[in-house]
C-alpha positions as CSV (number, residue, x, y, z in Angstrom):
1,M,-80.6,-159.8,-180.2
2,L,-77.7,-158.4,-178.2
3,P,-76.6,-154.8,-178.9
4,Y,-73.6,-154.3,-181.2
5,S,-70.3,-155.1,-179.6
6,R,-67.1,-155.0,-181.5
7,W,-65.7,-157.7,-179.3
8,G,-68.8,-159.8,-179.9
9,V,-68.4,-159.4,-183.7
10,A,-64.7,-160.2,-183.4
11,R,-65.4,-163.3,-181.4
12,E,-68.1,-164.5,-183.8
13,K,-65.8,-164.0,-186.8
14,A,-62.9,-165.8,-185.1
15,D,-65.1,-168.7,-184.1
16,R,-66.2,-169.1,-187.7
17,L,-62.6,-169.2,-188.9
18,T,-61.5,-171.7,-186.3
19,V,-64.3,-174.1,-186.3
20,A,-62.6,-176.4,-188.9
21,Y,-59.1,-176.0,-187.4
22,A,-59.1,-177.1,-183.7
23,K,-55.7,-178.7,-183.5
24,P,-52.2,-177.8,-184.8
25,P,-50.9,-177.5,-187.3
26,I,-53.1,-174.7,-188.4
27,P,-52.8,-174.0,-192.1
28,I,-53.0,-170.2,-191.7
29,H,-51.7,-169.5,-195.2
30,R,-54.5,-171.5,-196.7
31,I,-57.1,-170.0,-194.3
32,A,-56.0,-166.5,-195.4
33,E,-56.4,-167.4,-199.1
34,E,-59.8,-169.1,-198.5
35,N,-60.9,-165.8,-197.0
36,G,-60.1,-163.9,-200.2
37,V,-56.7,-162.5,-199.5
38,D,-53.3,-163.3,-201.1
39,V,-50.2,-163.8,-198.9
40,V,-47.1,-162.2,-200.3
41,F,-43.7,-162.8,-198.8
42,A,-41.9,-159.6,-199.4
43,D,-38.5,-158.0,-198.9
44,F,-39.0,-155.0,-196.6
45,G,-35.4,-153.7,-197.2
46,K,-34.2,-151.4,-194.5
47,H,-37.4,-152.0,-192.6
48,S,-37.0,-155.7,-192.4
49,G,-35.8,-155.5,-188.8
50,T,-38.8,-153.6,-187.6
51,V,-41.8,-154.5,-189.8
52,A,-43.3,-158.0,-189.7
53,G,-46.2,-157.4,-192.1
54,F,-49.1,-155.3,-193.2
55,C,-52.5,-155.6,-194.8
56,D,-53.3,-154.0,-198.2
57,F,-57.0,-153.8,-198.1
58,K,-57.4,-152.4,-201.6
59,G,-55.1,-155.0,-203.2
60,A,-56.5,-157.9,-201.0
61,K,-53.0,-158.9,-200.0
62,L,-51.2,-159.6,-196.7
63,F,-47.5,-158.7,-197.0
64,V,-45.2,-160.8,-194.7
65,N,-41.5,-160.2,-194.1
66,R,-39.7,-163.0,-196.0
67,E,-36.7,-162.6,-193.7
68,D,-38.6,-163.6,-190.6
69,K,-38.6,-167.2,-189.3
70,P,-41.5,-169.5,-190.3
71,D,-43.2,-169.3,-186.8
72,R,-43.1,-165.5,-186.9
73,Q,-44.4,-165.5,-190.4
74,S,-47.4,-167.7,-189.4
75,F,-48.1,-165.3,-186.5
76,T,-47.9,-162.3,-188.8
77,I,-50.3,-163.9,-191.3
78,A,-52.8,-164.7,-188.5
79,H,-52.4,-161.1,-187.1
80,E,-52.9,-159.5,-190.5
81,L,-55.7,-161.8,-191.4
82,G,-57.5,-160.5,-188.2
83,H,-57.2,-157.0,-189.6
84,W,-58.6,-158.2,-193.0
85,V,-61.5,-160.1,-191.5
86,L,-62.5,-157.3,-189.0
87,H,-61.7,-154.1,-190.9
88,R,-61.9,-154.7,-194.6
89,D,-65.5,-153.5,-194.8
90,L,-64.8,-150.2,-193.0
């Protein structure tokens, strides 16, 4: 067995997530929910111009800026899902 590598762990987890989804469109919202986290489209008020999203580990939610365009929202969900998958156990 190889020694622990955070990049190896990240790659392994990413590979498991993407095995069923090799071609677009990638249903990132559904993938997030299948991994135990709810996606919430939220009003970030005065921060909507600077904050795209964040992960609430305790509440098992990904908050996404509802003012962003759909492509940006998909990217944010994927990004925050990465935090959820890689860091929720820490």
